[in-house]
ZAMARGU-4260 file (C-alpha; in steps of 0.2 Angstrom, whole numbers, plus 5000, padded with zeros to 4 digits):
<rodrens>
0) 4909/4852/5211 | 4928/4853/5208 | 4935/4866/5195 | 4942/4852/5187 | 4924/4842/5185
5) 4918/4857/5179 | 4929/4857/5165 | 4928/4839/5162 | 4908/4839/5161 | 4911/4853/5147
10) 4925/4842/5137 | 4918/4828/5125 | 4923/4811/5132 | 4932/4805/5116 | 4945/4818/5122
15) 4947/4812/5143 | 4960/4798/5144 | 4953/4792/5163 | 4938/4800/5173 | 4951/4804/5185
20) 4964/4812/5173 | 4967/4829/5164 | 4967/4831/5146 | 4985/4827/5139 | 4996/4839/5134
25) 4998/4833/5116 | 4980/4836/5115 | 4980/4854/5122 | 4994/4858/5108 | 4984/4851/5093
30) 4968/4863/5098 | 4979/4877/5097 | 4989/4872/5081 | 4971/4869/5073 | 4967/4888/5080
35) 4984/4896/5073 | 4981/4889/5058 | 4964/4894/5057 | 4968/4913/5059 | 4982/4910/5049
40) 4974/4904/5034 | 4959/4919/5039 | 4974/4933/5035 | 4980/4924/5022 | 4966/4923/5011
45) 4964/4944/5015 | 4981/4945/5009 | 4982/4934/4992 | 4966/4944/4987 | 4969/4957/4975
50) 4960/4973/4984 | 4975/4981/4993 | 4977/4999/4988 | 4994/5004/4993 | 5000/5026/4999
55) 5016/5029/4997 | 5027/5045/4996 | 5038/5053/5004 | 5040/5058/5023 | 5029/5072/5029
60) 5019/5070/5013 | 5003/5065/5020 | 5002/5047/5018 | 4996/5044/5036 | 4983/5057/5038
65) 4975/5054/5021 | 4975/5035/5026 | 4967/5039/5043 | 4955/5051/5035 | 4949/5036/5022
70) 4948/5026/5035 | 4941/5033/5052 | 4935/5050/5043 | 4945/5062/5056 | 4962/5067/5053
75) 4975/5064/5068 | 4994/5071/5071 | 5007/5060/5065 | 5026/5055/5065 | 5035/5045/5052
80) 5028/5030/5053 | 5042/5014/5054 | 5030/5000/5050 | 5015/5000/5037 | 4998/5003/5043
85) 4986/4993/5036 | 4964/4994/5037 | 4950/4987/5028 | 4936/4999/5022 | 4921/5002/5013
90) 4920/5015/5002 | 4906/5009/4991 | 4890/5001/4999 | 4887/4983/4995 | 4905/4982/4988
95) 4918/4974/4995 | 4929/4981/5008 | 4946/4987/5002 | 4965/4982/5010 | 4971/5001/5012
100) 4991/5000/5016 | 5002/5016/5022 | 5018/5011/5016 | 5032/5021/5027 | 5040/5035/5018
105) 5057/5033/5026 | 5072/5029/5012 | 5076/5013/5024 | 5059/5007/5022 | 5050/5014/5009
110) 5056/4999/4998 | 5042/4988/5007 | 5030/4994/4993 | 5037/4978/4984 | 5031/4965/4996
115) 5014/4972/4994 | 5014/4972/4974 | 5009/4956/4970 | 4992/4959/4978 | 4991/4977/4973
120) 4976/4983/4962 | 4981/5001/4963 | 4994/5013/4972 | 4992/5032/4978 | 5008/5043/4977
125) 5006/5055/4989 | 5016/5073/4984 | 5018/5086/4996 | 5013/5099/4982 | 5024/5114/4993
130) 5039/5105/4989 | 5043/5096/4974 | 5054/5109/4968 | 5067/5105/4982 | 5062/5085/4981
135) 5059/5082/4962 | 5073/5070/4960 | 5069/5059/4977 | 5049/5062/4970 | 5056/5052/4952
140) 5067/5040/4959 | 5053/5031/4971 | 5040/5036/4958 | 5052/5025/4943 | 5053/5012/4957
145) 5034/5009/4956 | 5031/5012/4939 | 5046/5000/4935 | 5040/4985/4947 | 5036/4971/4936
150) 5019/4969/4944 | 5015/4987/4938 | 5022/4981/4921 | 5013/4964/4921 | 4997/4969/4928
155) 4995/4985/4923 | 4993/4992/4940 | 4983/5012/4939 | 4994/5023/4950 | 4987/5041/4956
160) 4998/5054/4961 | 4987/5064/4974 | 4995/5083/4974 | 4993/5086/4994 | 4992/5100/5003
165) 4985/5112/4990 | 4980/5125/5003 | 4995/5132/5003 | 4999/5147/4997 | 5016/5139/4991
170) 5009/5124/4983 | 5012/5120/4965 | 4997/5115/4953 | 4997/5096/4947 | 5000/5102/4930
175) 5018/5110/4935 | 5020/5094/4946 | 5018/5082/4932 | 5030/5093/4921 | 5044/5092/4933
180) 5042/5074/4936 | 5043/5070/4917 | 5057/5078/4914 | 5066/5073/4931 | 5059/5055/4924
185) 5067/5058/4907 | 5084/5063/4915 | 5083/5048/4926 | 5079/5036/4910 | 5097/5037/4905
190) 5105/5034/4920 | 5096/5018/4921 | 5098/5010/4905 | 5114/5004/4908 | 5105/4993/4920
195) 5090/4986/4910 | 5097/4968/4909 | 5100/4966/4927 | 5089/4964/4941 | 5089/4974/4955
200) 5087/4967/4975 | 5070/4963/4974 | 5071/4953/4960 | 5062/4965/4948 | 5067/4968/4931
205) 5071/4986/4926 | 5062/4992/4912 | 5063/5007/4902 | 5048/5018/4904 | 5040/5027/4890
210) 5046/5025/4871 | 5066/5026/4867 | 5068/5042/4856 | 5053/5050/4865 | 5055/5061/4880
215) 5046/5054/4895 | 5027/5056/4895 | 5016/5048/4909 | 5004/5046/4893 | 5016/5035/4883
220) 5014/5020/4899 | 5002/5007/4898 | 4996/5007/4917 | 4984/5023/4921 | 4993/5037/4929
225) 4982/5052/4935 | 4985/5069/4946 | 4975/5075/4957 | 4974/5090/4967 | 4970/5087/4987
230) 4970/5094/5004 | 4972/5082/5019 | 4974/5099/5032 | 4954/5104/5025 | 4947/5085/5022
235) 4950/5087/5004 | 4950/5068/4998 | 4934/5065/4991 | 4943/5064/4975 | 4955/5051/4981
240) 4940/5040/4988 | 4933/5042/4970 | 4948/5036/4963 | 4949/5022/4973 | 4931/5016/4971
245) 4933/5017/4953 | 4949/5005/4949 | 4943/4995/4962 | 4925/4990/4957
</rodrens>
């Protein structure tokens, strides 16, 4: 039996033009199109469900290491990401998988977090506890963008500020980091007040965080903001996993 005859024997007769002819190119294209649609629908369904947790932060904060620890329970050597890392992980037996997305920290790419906010269940904002004094302004600006995002506001998306690298002697405690960020965001609000009625490049309305006439405090926000200490170097991230599981249930 020739290869052509063997192929023909596995095909339904209705897709054959004649016994001596090949399948038409049109039928092949239709078949490939149906497969592509099915695959795209499968991925689209996953993207459209609000089961996504974003891991964000500045470069070298330890985002990608934490991402791998959560998903693979092992640490890896990382470099600055140029695209997001995505994975599904089951943190609680019997519960649906959580879609984890590690957003690049580079200043030209970190805006990509906004693309995932429509499907975000929660945000983990990773901070290098040892470099906070040098990066307070950058941290506050990035965090302000996340907290003022229209989906964060409308859906009251919870945010975890994970204070990483606590194993270092120069690391700041979470209370000092919270105070430093509140102070800087308080200053930042004043520079952004003039833009309250404008829209940014992503179409998000700028909002005033907290209460006017009162110094900024994370406790004044409608969405939950929590600070936790962790050490990706020592694989001490259980508190992050527990928090993700609690807000995803």
